[in-house]
C-alpha positions in Angstrom: 43.3 -25.7 65.3 43.1 -22.3 64.9 44.4 -21.2 61.1 42.1 -24.2 59.6 39.0 -22.5 62.1 39.5 -19.4 59.8 40.0 -20.8 55.9 36.8 -23.6 56.5 35.0 -20.2 58.2 35.9 -18.6 54.8 35.0 -21.1 52.5 31.4 -20.9 53.8 28.5 -19.8 52.0 27.7 -16.9 53.4 31.9 -15.4 52.8 31.7 -15.9 49.2 32.6 -12.5 48.5 35.7 -13.1 50.6 36.6 -15.8 49.1 36.3 -13.9 45.9 38.1 -11.2 47.5 41.8 -13.2 48.7 42.0 -15.2 45.6 42.2 -11.7 44.4 44.3 -10.3 47.0 46.9 -14.0 46.0 46.5 -13.1 41.7 47.7 -9.4 42.7 50.6 -10.9 44.6 51.6 -13.7 42.7 51.8 -11.6 39.8 53.4 -8.4 39.1 50.0 -7.2 37.9 50.7 -3.1 37.3 47.7 -0.5 37.3 47.0 2.2 34.8 48.7 5.3 34.6 46.0 7.3 35.8 45.6 4.8 39.2 48.7 4.1 39.8 49.6 8.3 40.2 46.6 8.1 42.4 47.8 5.6 44.8 51.0 6.9 44.6 49.7 10.3 46.1 49.1 11.6 49.6 45.3 10.9 49.6 45.5 7.3 48.3 48.3 6.3 50.5 45.3 7.2 53.4 42.5 5.7 52.0 45.0 2.6 50.7 45.3 1.7 54.5 42.3 3.2 55.8 40.4 -0.1 53.2 43.5 -2.1 54.6 42.6 -1.6 58.5 38.7 -1.7 57.4 39.9 -4.9 55.7 41.3 -5.9 59.2 38.7 -5.5 61.4 35.2 -5.9 59.4 36.5 -9.2 57.6 38.4 -13.0 57.7 41.3 -12.3 59.4 42.7 -14.4 56.1 41.6 -12.0 53.5 43.1 -9.2 56.8 46.9 -10.5 56.6 46.6 -10.2 52.7 45.0 -6.9 52.3 48.0 -6.1 54.4 50.3 -7.5 52.2 48.0 -6.3 49.3 48.2 -2.3 50.0 51.9 -2.8 50.9 52.5 -3.4 46.9 50.0 -1.5 45.6 51.3 1.4 47.4 55.0 0.0 46.0 54.5 -0.8 42.8 52.4 2.4 41.9 55.3 4.4 43.1 57.9 3.2 41.2 55.5 3.5 38.1 54.7 6.4 38.6 59.0 7.3 39.2 59.5 5.4 35.8 56.6 7.6 34.3 58.5 10.9 35.4 62.2 10.3 34.3 60.7 8.7 31.2 59.0 12.2 30.6 62.0 14.1 31.6 64.0 11.9 29.3 61.3 13.0 26.4 61.3 15.8 27.2 65.5 16.4 27.2 65.9 14.3 22.8 62.8 16.5 22.5 64.8 19.9 23.1 67.6 18.5 21.6 65.6 17.6 18.4 64.3 21.4 18.2 67.1 23.6 18.7 68.5 21.4 16.0 66.2 21.6 13.4 65.9 25.8 14.2 70.0 25.9 14.2 70.8 23.3 12.0 68.6 23.0 8.9 68.6 26.9 8.2 69.7 27.4 4.6 70.6 31.4 3.5 68.4 33.4 0.8 68.6 31.8 -2.3 70.3 32.8 -5.7 66.5 33.2 -6.5 65.8 34.8 -4.0 68.5 38.0 -3.7 67.5 38.9 -7.4 63.9 39.2 -6.9 64.9 41.5 -3.4 67.1 43.6 -5.7 65.0 43.6 -9.2 61.7 44.9 -7.0 60.9 48.4 -5.5 59.2 48.1 -2.7 57.0 51.3 -2.2 54.3 53.2 -0.3 51.2 54.8 -1.1 52.9 58.2 -0.5 55.7 57.6 -2.2 54.3 57.9 -6.0 55.7 61.4 -7.7 53.4 62.5 -9.9 53.3 62.6 -13.4 54.2 64.2 -16.2 51.1 63.7 -18.3 47.6 64.5 -17.6 45.8 60.9 -18.1 42.1 61.6 -20.0 39.9 59.2 -18.5 40.6 61.1 -14.6 37.8 62.9 -14.6 36.6 59.4 -14.9 33.5 59.3 -11.2 35.2 56.9 -9.1 38.1 56.5 -10.6 41.3 56.9 -8.8 44.6 57.7 -9.3 47.1 54.7 -9.7 
């Protein structure tokens, strides 16, 4: 009579919210439902684990025993799946970081071309002079006395 009584009590109209919760828990246990990354990282932290355990204890104390037992299983699976998902994501991120570093080094080292012939010729032909290197000319310009004019 014990377990049948708990199921019969769960089906009553005043306990439909607990019945819905029990169905959700059964679906979560049955199927391999993955949490979104943000939720998984929150659950896999120490604070997240404490919150999940606290909610499980509250369900054990204040709800139908069937829902309480399902909540223990769901809490275990939730913590386990979340920690595995975070480990996968962090290992994938490490591999991606290493691959990106390899690609950066490849493009920085392998694909640096030497100067082209045109660049070398232009560099040799052009003389880089500063403003202080101007050599005074041997002639006197006729228009140098115009106000606002400067020496080129």
